[in-house]
N, C-alpha and C positions, 0 to 999 in steps of 0.2 A: 504494500500500500504506500501511497505518497502522503506525507504529512507536512504541515506548515507550522513552524514554531511561532510563539508570540512575537518574536523579533522579525518574523516574515521570511525566515530561511526555510527552503523546501528540502526534504530528504526522502529517499526511497527506503522503506523498511522491509527487511526479509526476516521471517520467523525461523527460529531453530526447530528441529524436527519434533521435539516434545514441548514446544512452547504452549503456554496456557493463555486463554483470553477470558477475562472476567468483566462483568458489568457492575457498576456501583451507582447508587442514586446520588444526585447532586447534593453537595453538602457533607457527604460522608468523608470522614478523615482517616478511616482504616478499612482494611479488607475483610473485617469480621462479617459483614453482611453482603459481601460480594457473591455473585452467582455466575457460574460458568456459562459462556455462550459460544456459538460457533463463529469462526472468523468471518463467514459470509454474512453474519448479522450486523457487522459494522457498516455504517452508512456515511456517505460524505456529509460533513458538517458536525459529526460526533467529535467530542473532545477525547483525546487518548493520551495515556502516559505509557511510554515505552521503557522497559527495563531490560538491562543486559545487552549483550551484543557488542560487536566491534564497530567503532565509528570511523568512517573515512569521509572524504569530502563528498557531500551530497548523498551519503549512504549509511545505513545501519544494518549490519548483517548479523544474523544469529540471535535476534531478540528473544528473550526467554519468557517475557510476560507482557501482555497488553492489557491495560486497565482502561475501560471505556465508560464515558458518561454520554448517554444518548442525547442527540440534539433535541429530540421531542421532549425528553424529560427536562432538559435545561430550559426549553421554551416554556414548559408548563410551570416550572418553578419561578421563572422570571415574571410570568403573568400573575402568579399568585402574590409575589412580592410587590409588584406594581399596584395590584388591586388593594393590598393592605395599606400602601402609602396613600392611595387615593381616598380610602375610606377612613383610615385612622391616623393619617399624617397631618401635621400642621406646620406651616412655615412662617417665618417672621424675622424680626431684628432683635438682637440681644440688647436688653436694658442694663442688666447687672448680673454678675456671677458671684456665688458664694461657695468657693471650693471646699471649705471646711464642712459644709453641709451637703456637698455634692449636688447643689441646686443652682438653678439660674432662672432669671425672669426674662421673658421675651415679649415683644409687642407683636401681636398677630395682625391679620388683615382687617380686623373689625372687632366689635365687641365679642368677647369670648362667650360661647353658647354651650350650656350644659346639655347632656343628652336628653334631659327631661324638658328642656326649653327654658329652665330658670337661668337668670343672668347673674354672674358673679358680681362682687362689689366693685371690682376695678375693671371697667370696660376696656377691651383691647389689650389686656395683659394676661400672661399665663405663667404660673410658677411651675417649673419642671423639676421633678425629682429624677436625677440621672445616676443615682447610687448604684443601680444594677444594669445600667445601659452600656451598650457597646458604642464608643464614641470615636469618630474619625474627623479629621480636618482636611478640607480640600487643599491641594497643593497651591502655592501662590501663582502658578502659571497654568492651572487647569481646573475646570469645574466638573471633570469626569470622576466618578467615584472610584474607578479603577486606579486613579493616581492619588487617592486620599490616603492619609497615614493615621495610625492609631493616635489618639489624643486624650486629654483629660479636661475636666471642667476648668482647671486653672489656666488653660490656654485660651479660653474664651475672652473676647474683648468687646467693649461696648461698640455697638454698630455692626457687629458681625452678622452675616446672613446665616440663619439656623433652620434646619429641618429636623423634625422630631416625629418618630413613630412610637405610639404608646396608647395608654388608656387614660381617659379623663376621669376626674372625680365626679361625684354626683352633682356638685354645684358648678362644675365646669371651670373652677378657678385654678385647679391644679392638674398636672398630668404626670403619670408614672411612665418614664421613657423606657423603651426597649432598645431603640437605636437613635443616635444623634449624629448628624453630620453638619459641619459648619465651615465657613470660610471668611477670610478677611476681604469681603466684597461688598459693594454697594450697588443698588439699582438706581440709576440717575437719569434725569431728563436733561438733555444737552442741546445747545444751539451750535451748529457748525459755523465757524468763522472763516476757515480756510481748508482746502483739500489739497494735499501734496500727492499728486498721482504717481510721481516717481518713487516715493518712499512708502506710500500708503498711510502716511501720518495725517491725522486730523487735528486742527486747532479748534478747540471747543470751549464753550462757556457753560458752566453749571447753571441751569435756569433758576434753581432754587436760591443759590448763594451768590451768583455772578462770578464765581471763581473761574479763572481761565487756566487751561492746561493743555497738554498734548496727549493724544490717544493713538496707540497702535492697535490694530485689530489682529487677533490670532489668525493664522492661515486657516485653521479649522473652524473658525467662528461662523455663525450663521448671521447673514444680513438679510432682512426681509423688509417689505414695505406694505403698509396698510393700503389696499386698493381704494380708490375714490368711492366706489359703490358701497364699501363697507364702513365708511367714515361715519355716516349717520347712525348706523347700528351701534358702533362703538361709543359714540357720544351718548347715546341713550343708556348703554350698559354702564358707563363710567359714573353717570349721575352727577358729573362735575362740569365738564367743559363743553363749549360750543365753538371752538376755534380759538385763535389768539385773543387775548384780553382786549376788549374794545371792538372786536371784529364781529361780523355777522355769524349766525350759526351755520353749520355746514348745510349745504343744500339737501333738502329732503327731510330735515328733522321735524319740520312742522312747528318749531318753537319760535315765538315772536322775538324780535330783537331785544337783547338784554336779558333774556330768560335762559336759564340752564336747564337741560333735561332733568326731569324729576323734581323741579322746584316749582311749587304751586304759587309762589309769590311773584307778582309782577316785578320786573327789573332784576330778578335773580336774588343774590344775597346769600346763597347757600355756601357755607364754608366747607372745605375738605374735612373729612373725619380725621381727627388727630391720631386715632388709633390705626388708621390705614397705613400699611407699608407698601409703597409703590412697587409693583412688580413681583411681590411675594405673596402667595396665596395663604389664606388662613380661614378659620371658622368664623362665621358671622355673615352679616349682610354683604353681598358682593364678593365674599371670599369662600372659604371652605375648600376641602380637598376636591370635591366634585366640581365646584365652580372653577377651580384652578386647572383641572384637567380639561374641562370644556374650553377654557381660554387657550390652553396649549394646543388643542386640536385645531382651533381657528388659526392660530399663528402658523402652524405647520402647513396649512393650505394656502398661505399667502405667498406671493411671488418672491423668489430669491433675487436679490440684486447684488451688485459689487460696489467697491469703493468708488469706481468710476461713475456710478449712477448718483452718488451723493454730491451735493453742491452747497455753496455758501447760503446761510440762512435757513437750511433745513433743520428741523427739530427731530432728534432721535432719542429713543430710550435705549439704555445700554447697561449691562452688568459689567462694572468696572472694578479693577483691582486697586491696590493701594497707590495713591498718588505720591511719587517719591520726591526727594528734595529738589530735583531738577524739573519738577512739575510735569512729569511724564507718567502715564499709566497704561494698562493693557485692558482692552475690552474683549469680553468673552462671547458676547452676542450683541446684536443691535437690531432695533426696529425703527424704521423711518416712518414719517407721517403722523407723529404723535401730537401735532398741532391741535387735533380734534379734542384732546383731553385738557387743553389749557383752561385754567379756572379763573384766577385773578392775581393781581399783584400782591406781594407780601411786604412785610415791614422792612426787609433787608433790601428792597428794591428789585428783587427777583420776581419770578412767576411760579405760582404753585401749579404743578401739573399732576392732576389726580388720575394717574394711570390705573386701570382696574387691577384688583388683586389677581395674581396668577399670570399677569401679562407676559413676563419673561421667565417664568419658572422652568420652561423647557430647557434652559441652559444648564440646569443643575442635575447631575446624575445622582441617583440614589441606589442603595444596595439592591 
């Protein structure tokens, strides 16, 4: 058989005369529950571990054992895990960590909602007990879970993006975590001031704070754009914006000038929910694991663009890493056309952009 290593190297494998082939379930760490199978039962796409044999360039001869994880079993496990994250996961931004208690407090995408429907006393925040949780931290240059490293509560920092899988308390104010994954990333609304096509660098301004810096986009990053025909729908979903502040609502919203979707008062006046975390899904109105997944599905259907399609004055939402001392940062994904979510000017002279919860969650890989 021909195999490809995780490094991308291909090799032909020949079995010894008395070699054994066994199958194990995904997640098994020993051969105690392995079952013998025929060599012919191995299918393309299965994961295999080859033991023994003599290695030469592009070949392994005389392998004595092949351990197989079937592709179908791996897909079933992945679907089960993704379903668990959709149904019992919550995402948000870290407020504070207490390593001595193995606890941390995070801000979710909206008022925390108990299973019974009762509201906890602190809307938008959730206390997480991570004492028995498996914790990982995304690499500084990747939001893929495969690149994440084991971590502790002590490594959490204010503003980190956090995803938790676990069980909520009866009042919804606390959560007992099974898995936690976090990274030193922020979801930001940016205005493009210059595009350097030669280097792929963007000169941007944080619409919230007006801070200016440079952004490089990972080669593997996804850049998508909200189609014009979807703008009105997103404006209604966001419950905030109707285009740039002071501008008319997007065509087709049916909203009178000066009114934001979902605001029953003439002239608008609806302020963004302080508990909302732009771009990160959570439980509560406009959030929740299911709402976040629906949003990701929408994003995945949007047209893919390149840096060459971006231009000065475009507004983009992006998952951005740490801005270093030279005012440079890395973007892990990007969505253009977020002008539709613009809400109103803020006290710092910037613009509040109320992107729907879950808008950019697809960037983050989970176990």
